[in-house]
C-alpha positions as CSV (number, residue, x, y, z in Angstrom):
1,X,192.7,167.0,131.1
2,X,196.5,166.3,131.4
3,X,198.7,168.9,129.8
4,X,201.8,167.1,130.2
5,X,202.8,166.3,126.6
6,X,205.4,164.0,127.8
7,X,202.8,161.6,129.4
8,X,203.7,158.2,127.9
9,X,201.1,155.5,127.7
10,X,201.7,151.8,126.6
11,X,198.7,150.3,125.0
12,X,198.8,146.5,124.6
13,X,196.6,145.2,121.7
14,X,194.9,146.9,118.7
15,X,191.3,145.8,118.8
16,X,188.2,147.8,119.8
17,X,189.4,148.5,123.4
18,X,192.9,149.3,122.6
19,X,192.3,151.6,119.6
20,X,189.7,153.6,121.5
21,X,192.1,154.0,124.3
22,X,195.1,154.9,122.1
23,X,193.2,157.5,120.1
24,X,191.4,159.1,123.0
25,X,194.7,159.4,125.0
26,X,196.5,160.9,122.0
27,X,193.7,163.4,121.6
28,X,194.2,164.3,125.2
29,X,197.9,165.1,124.6
30,X,199.6,161.7,125.6
31,X,202.4,160.0,123.5
32,X,201.5,156.3,122.8
33,X,203.3,153.1,122.2
34,X,200.9,150.6,120.8
35,X,202.1,146.9,120.9
36,X,200.5,144.2,118.7
37,X,201.8,140.7,118.5
38,X,199.4,139.6,115.6
39,X,197.2,141.2,113.0
40,X,196.1,144.8,113.7
41,X,192.5,145.3,114.4
42,X,191.6,142.6,117.0
43,X,188.8,140.2,116.9
44,X,185.9,142.2,115.7
45,X,187.0,143.3,112.3
46,X,189.2,140.3,111.5
47,X,187.7,137.1,113.0
48,X,184.5,138.2,114.8
49,X,181.7,140.5,114.3
50,X,182.5,141.6,110.6
51,X,183.0,138.5,108.9
52,X,180.5,136.5,110.8
53,X,177.7,139.0,109.9
54,X,178.7,138.9,106.3
55,X,178.4,135.2,106.4
56,X,175.1,135.3,108.3
57,X,173.8,137.8,105.7
58,X,174.8,135.7,102.7
59,X,173.1,132.7,104.5
60,X,170.0,134.7,105.0
61,X,169.8,135.6,101.3
62,X,170.4,131.9,100.5
63,X,167.6,130.8,102.8
64,X,165.1,133.4,101.2
65,X,165.9,132.0,97.9
66,X,165.2,128.7,99.0
67,X,162.0,129.2,101.0
68,X,160.1,132.4,102.1
69,X,156.6,133.1,103.3
70,X,155.5,134.2,99.9
71,X,156.4,131.1,98.0
72,X,152.6,130.6,97.3
73,X,153.1,133.3,94.6
74,X,156.9,133.6,94.2
75,X,159.0,130.8,92.6
76,X,161.7,129.6,95.0
77,X,164.9,127.7,93.9
78,X,167.8,126.7,96.2
79,X,170.9,128.7,95.0
80,X,174.2,127.2,94.1
81,X,176.5,128.2,96.8
82,X,180.2,129.0,95.8
83,X,181.7,129.2,99.3
84,X,185.1,130.2,97.9
85,X,183.7,133.2,96.1
86,X,181.7,134.3,99.2
87,X,184.9,133.9,101.2
88,X,186.8,136.2,98.8
89,X,184.0,138.8,99.0
90,X,184.0,138.5,102.9
91,X,187.7,138.9,103.3
92,X,187.8,141.8,100.8
93,X,185.5,143.7,103.0
94,X,187.4,142.7,106.2
95,X,190.6,144.1,104.7
96,X,189.0,147.4,103.6
97,X,187.6,147.9,107.1
98,X,190.8,146.8,108.8
99,X,192.7,149.4,106.6
100,X,190.2,152.2,107.0
101,X,189.6,151.9,110.8
102,X,193.0,150.6,112.1
103,X,196.0,150.3,109.8
104,X,195.4,153.6,108.0
105,X,194.8,155.5,111.2
106,X,197.8,154.2,113.0
107,X,200.0,154.6,109.9
108,X,199.3,158.3,109.9
109,X,199.1,159.1,113.5
110,X,202.0,161.3,114.7
111,X,201.4,160.6,118.5
112,X,201.2,156.8,118.2
113,X,204.3,154.5,117.6
114,X,203.3,150.8,116.7
115,X,205.5,147.9,117.8
116,X,204.9,144.5,116.3
117,X,205.5,142.0,119.0
118,X,204.5,140.3,122.3
119,X,204.5,142.5,125.5
120,X,205.5,141.2,128.9
121,X,205.4,143.4,132.1
122,X,208.8,143.7,134.0
123,X,207.3,146.0,136.7
124,X,204.5,148.7,137.1
125,X,206.5,151.1,134.7
126,X,208.4,148.9,132.3
127,X,207.6,146.1,129.8
128,X,209.6,144.2,127.4
129,X,208.5,143.5,123.8
130,X,209.7,140.5,122.0
131,X,209.6,141.8,118.5
132,X,208.2,139.7,115.7
133,X,211.3,140.6,113.4
134,X,213.6,139.4,116.2
135,X,215.2,141.0,119.2
136,X,213.7,142.7,122.3
137,X,212.8,146.2,123.2
138,X,212.2,147.7,126.6
139,X,209.3,150.2,126.8
140,X,209.1,152.6,129.9
141,X,205.6,154.0,130.5
142,X,203.7,156.2,132.9
143,X,200.5,154.4,132.3
144,X,199.6,151.2,130.6
145,X,196.5,149.9,129.0
146,X,195.6,146.3,128.4
147,X,193.3,145.5,125.6
148,X,194.5,142.1,124.5
149,X,191.1,140.5,123.9
150,X,190.3,136.9,124.0
151,X,190.4,133.6,121.9
152,X,188.2,130.7,121.4
153,X,188.3,128.3,124.4
154,X,189.3,124.6,124.1
155,X,187.1,122.5,126.3
156,X,188.9,119.5,128.1
157,X,187.2,116.7,125.9
158,X,189.4,113.8,125.6
159,X,190.9,113.5,122.1
160,X,189.8,116.9,120.9
161,X,193.1,118.6,121.0
162,X,194.5,116.0,118.6
163,X,192.0,116.6,115.9
164,X,191.7,119.4,113.3
165,X,188.5,120.8,114.9
166,X,187.1,124.3,113.9
167,X,187.0,127.4,116.1
168,X,184.7,130.2,115.2
169,X,188.0,131.8,113.6
170,X,188.7,128.8,111.4
171,X,185.2,128.2,110.6
172,X,184.7,131.7,109.1
173,X,187.7,131.0,107.0
174,X,186.4,127.8,105.5
175,X,186.4,127.9,101.7
176,X,184.2,124.8,101.3
177,X,181.0,123.9,102.9
178,X,180.9,120.8,105.2
179,X,178.2,118.3,104.1
180,X,177.8,117.4,107.8
181,X,178.7,119.7,110.6
182,X,178.5,119.0,114.4
183,X,178.6,122.2,116.5
184,X,179.4,121.9,120.2
185,X,178.1,124.9,122.1
186,X,174.7,126.5,122.6
187,X,175.5,130.3,123.2
188,X,175.8,133.2,120.8
189,X,178.6,132.1,118.4
190,X,177.5,128.6,118.3
191,X,174.0,129.5,117.4
192,X,174.9,132.0,114.8
193,X,177.3,129.9,112.9
194,X,175.2,126.8,113.2
195,X,172.3,128.4,111.5
196,X,174.5,130.1,108.9
197,X,176.1,126.9,107.8
198,X,172.7,125.1,107.9
199,X,171.2,127.8,105.7
200,X,174.1,127.6,103.2
201,X,173.6,123.8,102.8
202,X,175.3,121.9,105.6
203,X,173.5,119.2,107.6
204,X,173.9,120.6,111.1
205,X,173.7,118.9,114.7
206,X,174.0,121.2,117.7
207,X,175.1,119.8,121.1
208,X,173.8,121.8,124.1
209,X,175.2,120.9,127.5
210,X,171.9,122.1,129.1
211,X,169.6,124.1,126.8
212,X,170.0,126.8,124.1
213,X,171.1,130.2,125.5
214,X,170.9,129.0,129.1
215,X,171.8,132.5,130.4
216,X,168.8,134.1,128.8
217,X,165.1,134.1,129.9
218,X,164.1,130.4,129.2
219,X,161.4,131.4,126.7
220,X,164.1,132.9,124.5
221,X,166.0,129.5,124.3
222,X,162.8,127.7,123.7
223,X,161.9,130.1,120.7
224,X,165.3,129.6,119.1
225,X,165.2,125.9,119.5
226,X,161.9,125.8,117.8
227,X,163.2,128.0,115.0
228,X,166.2,125.7,114.5
229,X,164.0,122.6,114.4
230,X,161.8,124.3,111.7
231,X,164.8,124.8,109.6
232,X,166.0,121.1,110.0
233,X,168.8,121.8,112.4
234,X,169.2,118.8,114.8
235,X,169.3,120.1,118.5
236,X,170.5,117.7,121.1
237,X,170.0,119.2,124.5
238,X,171.5,117.9,127.9
239,X,174.3,116.3,125.6
240,X,178.0,116.4,126.2
241,X,180.8,115.0,124.2
242,X,182.9,112.4,126.2
243,X,185.5,111.8,123.4
244,X,186.4,113.0,120.0
245,X,188.4,111.1,117.4
246,X,189.3,112.0,113.8
247,X,190.0,109.2,111.2
248,X,189.6,108.9,107.5
249,X,188.6,112.7,107.2
250,X,185.9,112.2,109.6
251,X,185.0,113.3,113.2
252,X,183.7,110.7,115.5
253,X,182.1,112.2,118.6
254,X,181.0,110.0,121.5
255,X,178.1,111.6,123.6
256,X,175.6,110.5,126.1
257,X,173.1,110.6,123.2
258,X,175.2,108.1,121.1
259,X,178.0,108.3,118.6
260,X,177.8,111.2,116.0
261,X,179.9,111.5,112.8
262,X,180.6,114.6,110.7
263,X,183.0,116.1,108.2
264,X,183.6,119.0,110.4
265,X,183.4,119.7,114.0
266,X,182.9,123.4,115.3
267,X,183.7,124.0,119.0
268,X,182.1,127.2,120.2
269,X,182.1,126.9,124.0
270,X,183.2,130.3,125.1
271,X,186.4,132.4,125.0
272,X,189.5,132.6,127.1
273,X,191.2,136.0,127.9
274,X,194.6,136.6,126.3
275,X,196.4,137.5,129.5
276,X,198.7,134.5,130.4
277,X,201.9,136.0,128.5
278,X,201.7,139.4,130.3
279,X,203.2,138.4,133.6
280,X,200.4,140.1,135.5
281,X,200.7,138.0,138.6
282,X,204.1,139.2,139.6
283,X,202.7,142.8,139.4
284,X,199.7,141.9,141.7
285,X,197.1,142.5,138.9
286,X,194.1,140.4,140.0
287,X,192.5,138.1,137.5
288,X,189.6,135.6,137.7
289,X,190.0,132.6,135.3
290,X,192.4,134.8,133.3
291,X,190.1,137.8,133.1
292,X,191.5,141.1,134.5
293,X,189.4,142.5,137.3
294,X,188.5,146.3,136.6
295,X,186.4,148.7,138.4
296,X,184.0,151.1,136.9
297,X,186.9,153.5,136.2
298,X,188.6,150.7,134.3
299,X,191.4,150.5,136.8
300,X,193.0,147.2,137.6
301,X,194.3,146.4,141.0
302,X,197.7,147.9,140.3
303,X,197.9,151.8,140.2
304,X,198.5,153.2,136.7
305,X,197.4,150.0,135.0
306,X,194.1,150.0,133.1
307,X,192.2,147.4,131.1
308,X,189.0,147.0,129.0
309,X,187.3,144.7,126.6
310,X,187.2,140.8,126.4
311,X,190.5,140.4,128.4
312,X,188.5,141.8,131.5
313,X,185.5,140.7,133.5
314,X,183.4,143.1,131.4
315,X,180.7,141.8,129.0
316,X,182.3,140.7,125.8
317,X,180.8,143.1,123.3
318,X,183.0,145.3,121.1
319,X,180.9,148.5,121.9
320,X,181.5,147.8,125.5
321,X,185.3,147.3,124.8
322,X,185.5,150.6,122.8
323,X,183.5,152.6,125.4
324,X,185.8,151.1,128.1
325,X,188.9,152.0,126.2
326,X,188.0,155.6,125.7
327,X,186.9,156.1,129.3
328,X,190.2,154.4,130.5
329,X,192.2,156.9,128.3
330,X,190.2,159.8,129.9
331,X,191.2,158.5,133.4
332,X,194.8,157.8,132.4
333,X,195.2,161.5,131.4
334,X,193.9,163.1,134.5
335,X,190.1,162.9,133.9
336,X,187.3,161.2,135.8
337,X,185.1,158.9,133.6
338,X,183.0,155.7,134.5
339,X,181.5,153.1,132.4
340,X,177.8,152.6,133.2
341,X,176.4,149.2,131.9
342,X,173.1,149.7,133.5
343,X,171.4,149.9,130.0
344,X,173.6,147.6,127.8
345,X,172.0,146.1,124.8
346,X,172.9,142.6,123.5
347,X,172.0,141.2,120.1
348,X,172.3,137.6,118.7
349,X,172.2,137.7,114.9
350,X,170.2,134.5,114.5
351,X,167.0,134.3,112.6
352,X,164.8,135.4,114.4
353,X,167.1,137.7,116.1
354,X,167.4,137.9,119.9
355,X,167.9,141.2,121.5
356,X,167.9,142.2,125.3
357,X,168.5,145.1,127.6
358,X,168.2,145.4,131.3
359,X,167.0,142.8,133.7
360,X,165.2,139.5,132.9
361,X,162.3,138.6,135.2
362,X,164.7,136.2,137.2
363,X,167.5,138.8,137.6
364,X,165.0,141.5,138.7
365,X,163.5,139.1,141.4
366,X,167.1,138.2,142.5
367,X,167.8,141.8,143.1
368,X,164.8,142.3,145.2
369,X,162.4,144.0,142.9
370,X,158.7,143.3,142.8
371,X,158.0,142.6,139.0
372,X,155.2,142.7,136.7
373,X,155.8,141.3,133.1
374,X,154.0,141.1,129.9
375,X,154.7,138.9,126.9
376,X,153.5,140.0,123.4
377,X,153.5,137.4,120.7
378,X,154.4,138.7,117.3
379,X,151.1,137.7,115.8
380,X,149.9,140.9,117.7
381,X,152.5,143.1,115.8
382,X,151.1,144.4,112.4
383,X,154.7,144.5,110.9
384,X,155.2,140.7,111.6
385,X,151.6,139.9,110.3
386,X,152.4,141.7,106.9
387,X,155.7,139.9,106.7
388,X,153.9,136.6,107.3
389,X,156.5,135.9,109.9
390,X,155.1,135.8,113.4
391,X,157.5,133.4,115.2
392,X,158.8,135.2,118.3
393,X,157.8,137.6,121.0
394,X,158.5,140.8,123.0
395,X,158.7,140.6,126.8
396,X,158.8,143.6,129.2
397,X,159.7,143.5,132.9
398,X,158.4,146.4,135.0
399,X,157.9,147.6,138.6
400,X,154.3,146.9,139.4
401,X,153.6,150.2,141.3
402,X,155.7,152.7,139.5
403,X,155.5,151.1,136.2
404,X,159.2,151.7,135.6
405,X,160.6,149.5,132.9
406,X,163.4,147.1,134.1
407,X,164.2,145.1,131.1
408,X,163.2,143.9,127.6
409,X,163.7,140.6,125.9
410,X,162.9,140.4,122.1
411,X,162.8,137.5,119.8
412,X,161.9,138.9,116.4
413,X,163.0,139.3,112.7
414,X,164.7,142.7,113.4
415,X,165.0,142.6,117.1
416,X,168.5,144.1,116.9
417,X,167.0,147.3,115.3
418,X,164.3,147.7,117.9
419,X,166.3,147.1,121.0
420,X,168.0,150.6,121.1
421,X,164.5,152.2,121.6
422,X,164.3,150.1,124.8
423,X,167.9,151.1,125.8
424,X,166.9,154.8,125.6
425,X,163.6,154.2,127.5
426,X,165.6,152.3,130.2
427,X,168.2,154.9,130.4
428,X,165.5,157.6,130.8
429,X,163.7,155.6,133.6
430,X,160.6,155.6,131.5
431,X,157.5,153.9,132.7
432,X,155.5,151.3,130.5
433,X,152.6,153.7,130.6
434,X,154.8,156.4,129.1
435,X,156.2,154.1,126.5
436,X,152.6,153.0,125.5
437,X,151.7,156.7,125.0
438,X,154.6,157.6,122.7
439,X,154.3,157.8,119.0
440,X,155.8,154.9,117.2
441,X,155.6,154.5,113.3
442,X,153.1,152.1,112.1
443,X,154.3,148.9,110.5
444,X,157.7,148.9,112.1
445,X,158.8,146.1,114.4
446,X,159.7,148.6,117.0
447,X,155.9,149.4,117.3
448,X,156.0,146.0,119.2
449,X,157.5,147.9,122.1
450,X,154.5,150.3,122.4
451,X,152.0,147.4,122.0
452,X,153.8,145.3,124.6
453,X,153.8,148.3,127.0
454,X,150.1,148.9,126.3
455,X,149.4,145.3,127.4
456,X,150.1,146.3,131.1
457,X,146.8,148.2,131.0
458,X,144.7,146.9,128.1
459,X,144.0,144.2,125.8
460,X,145.9,145.0,122.5
461,X,143.6,142.4,120.5
462,X,140.8,144.9,121.2
463,X,142.7,148.0,119.9
464,X,142.4,149.5,116.4
465,X,145.2,148.7,113.9
466,X,147.4,151.7,114.4
467,X,146.4,152.3,118.1
468,X,147.2,155.4,119.7
């Protein structure tokens, strides 16, 4: 720990990574100047995880009122959706959380000074801040932390830039529902928002350059495509937009699958790191496509400068950003901490949910492992059977001789809730045999992990209902 109370750290940004870094460094005795050019709180609370999960939950409720597996005995009726009221409720919760977790903490923190403006490095110990209220201020620092996040990317489609297309940020702020919506993109954000808008009543067409969730194990994308088609979402694979026009309040999208028309166009094709205004190249901070390269200690290529979160080459999850920020703070104040991403969970909040940890079968083979895999369809999981919702599967990847678990991919109703048990098993280097022998509560989705593990040695169809 660094006992030098005069250690001054500049923190650029105020999202998950920056806040974690500022608070941990202050706790360890440093003085902090935090610089934010926009709204305090970063992507997650303002325009990302929080508002999107509220929208997705509302859409889930709307979907259940329209159709459920129990409609044989329960009356169903499509709800009237008042998007303006839902938006008010959504933004109210966003503002509450922003105040509780960001603004309130910064307002009352004696060791943290907040500057509202845009930071630019002069050298490895000075930066200038163009203040939002006018004027400029120079900040001298001993260490600096960069947590500037990322923004929705704009693909180079002819005509697109001249249209009022939606990004994930503006889509979440819509106060009306589009009757027809085209979504360009086939990864996490595109899928989550496409399904949410479809469930609230929009007619949605999704354009995938190759297939859905192309970075995941292929059966994952196939399962999501089937789920989307069941819900009436049009999925166009191997489809690219060649031109976008906007006339008479209508988007006209030329593609290799024909011309499409819609009231709104949502572009969700990835994110771009917010690093271009920082003057990093002149300092020698190495980047790749704008993303700051950091090592496991969160160090950049320039001594004394650290970074974490979506502006770096780390996986873009807020919990990775926060973990990186706090570990960077420990290292900036004389400690020695590393960020181990060997058991990193990822969840996609579609229905069914997608949750993964560790290696896919292809990744394991690429790394030279010999692998053995098992896929358990949800019709073998009692919880899914009693829910009358058996679309999906759990897949386990293991080493054949030792039985050590290498990865899990799950497509299931509550996959996000079961994956952490797999994370802990992976972290503990458990074998599938040990997982199969563990006690799991009956009629939970997480019991599917036990059942899948048992299929490495037996036929679960022949086991009693709450098999030990």
